[in-house]
C-alpha positions as CSV (number, residue, x, y, z in Angstrom):
1,X,41.6,-45.3,-91.6
2,X,40.5,-47.0,-88.4
3,X,37.3,-48.6,-87.1
4,X,36.4,-48.1,-83.4
5,X,34.0,-50.5,-81.8
6,X,32.8,-49.4,-78.4
7,X,30.6,-51.6,-76.2
8,X,28.9,-49.4,-73.6
9,X,26.0,-49.3,-71.2
10,X,22.7,-48.4,-72.9
11,X,21.9,-45.7,-70.4
12,X,25.2,-43.9,-71.3
13,X,24.4,-43.8,-75.1
14,X,22.9,-40.3,-75.2
15,X,25.8,-38.8,-73.2
16,X,28.3,-40.7,-75.4
17,X,26.7,-39.3,-78.6
18,X,26.9,-35.8,-77.2
19,X,30.6,-36.4,-76.4
20,X,31.2,-37.6,-80.0
21,X,29.4,-34.7,-81.5
22,X,31.4,-32.3,-79.4
23,X,34.6,-33.4,-81.2
24,X,33.0,-33.4,-84.7
25,X,32.1,-37.1,-85.0
26,X,28.6,-37.3,-86.5
27,X,28.7,-40.6,-88.4
28,X,28.4,-43.9,-86.6
29,X,26.4,-47.1,-86.3
30,X,24.6,-48.1,-83.1
31,X,23.5,-51.7,-82.5
32,X,21.9,-53.5,-79.5
33,X,24.1,-56.2,-78.0
34,X,24.2,-58.5,-74.9
35,X,27.4,-59.5,-73.3
36,X,29.3,-60.9,-70.4
37,X,32.4,-59.5,-68.6
38,X,33.2,-58.7,-65.0
39,X,29.8,-57.4,-64.3
40,X,28.0,-59.5,-61.7
41,X,24.9,-61.6,-62.4
42,X,21.7,-60.0,-61.4
43,X,18.2,-61.2,-60.6
44,X,15.2,-60.5,-62.7
45,X,11.5,-61.2,-62.2
46,X,9.2,-62.3,-64.9
47,X,5.5,-63.1,-64.1
48,X,6.3,-63.5,-60.5
49,X,9.3,-65.8,-60.9
50,X,12.9,-64.9,-60.2
51,X,15.6,-65.7,-62.8
52,X,19.3,-65.1,-63.1
53,X,20.5,-62.5,-65.7
54,X,24.0,-63.6,-66.9
55,X,24.1,-61.6,-70.2
56,X,23.7,-57.9,-69.8
57,X,22.2,-55.5,-72.3
58,X,24.8,-53.3,-74.0
59,X,25.1,-51.0,-77.0
60,X,27.7,-51.3,-79.7
61,X,29.0,-48.1,-81.4
62,X,30.9,-48.5,-84.7
63,X,32.8,-45.6,-86.0
64,X,35.2,-45.4,-89.0
65,X,37.5,-42.4,-89.1
66,X,40.8,-40.9,-89.9
67,X,43.8,-42.1,-88.0
68,X,44.4,-38.7,-86.4
69,X,40.9,-38.8,-84.9
70,X,41.3,-42.1,-83.0
71,X,42.8,-40.7,-79.8
72,X,40.3,-37.9,-79.3
73,X,37.4,-40.2,-80.1
74,X,38.6,-42.8,-77.6
75,X,39.0,-40.1,-75.0
76,X,35.5,-38.7,-75.7
77,X,33.9,-42.2,-75.4
78,X,35.7,-43.0,-72.1
79,X,34.8,-39.6,-70.6
80,X,31.1,-39.8,-71.6
81,X,30.5,-43.6,-71.0
82,X,32.4,-44.2,-67.8
83,X,30.5,-44.8,-64.6
84,X,33.4,-46.3,-62.7
85,X,31.6,-49.6,-62.1
86,X,32.2,-53.1,-63.6
87,X,30.3,-53.4,-66.9
88,X,31.2,-50.0,-68.3
89,X,32.4,-51.7,-71.5
90,X,35.4,-52.0,-73.9
91,X,36.8,-50.2,-76.9
92,X,38.4,-52.0,-79.8
93,X,40.4,-50.4,-82.6
94,X,40.8,-52.1,-86.1
95,X,42.6,-51.0,-89.2
96,X,40.4,-50.4,-92.3
97,X,42.1,-51.2,-95.6
98,X,39.4,-50.0,-98.0
99,X,36.0,-48.3,-98.0
100,X,33.5,-47.8,-100.8
101,X,30.6,-45.5,-101.3
102,X,27.6,-47.6,-102.3
103,X,25.8,-44.8,-104.1
104,X,28.8,-44.0,-106.4
105,X,30.5,-47.4,-106.3
106,X,33.8,-45.5,-105.9
107,X,36.4,-45.8,-103.2
108,X,35.7,-43.6,-100.1
109,X,39.0,-41.9,-99.2
110,X,40.1,-41.0,-95.8
111,X,41.4,-37.4,-95.4
112,X,44.9,-38.8,-94.7
113,X,44.8,-40.6,-98.1
114,X,44.1,-37.3,-99.9
115,X,46.9,-35.5,-98.1
116,X,49.4,-38.2,-99.1
117,X,48.3,-38.1,-102.8
118,X,48.5,-34.3,-103.0
119,X,51.9,-34.2,-101.2
């Protein structure tokens, strides 16, 4: 199993969710985040005063899935979240060693694990 973390622009979230659903990914976690990368600072106005925005609002998607779904998922995220401008985000992939279902307390198996045990 793998975990994909994708940091994207908030305005691209709806399109990214549609892209994930189109390849059968329906389970994920979404969190608000702020961050800094190559995106330039911007100016904001609050109560008539200008201020510099150095941390930009982002959205973090977290998805745990079978190894064979990693490449199609990355492709779907890039295609749906990309604007071509600085600040489009990053995708990170991590190995997942174990997962447990809280309701049952039992290990949650990846489909690849089931195939290996049966084979």
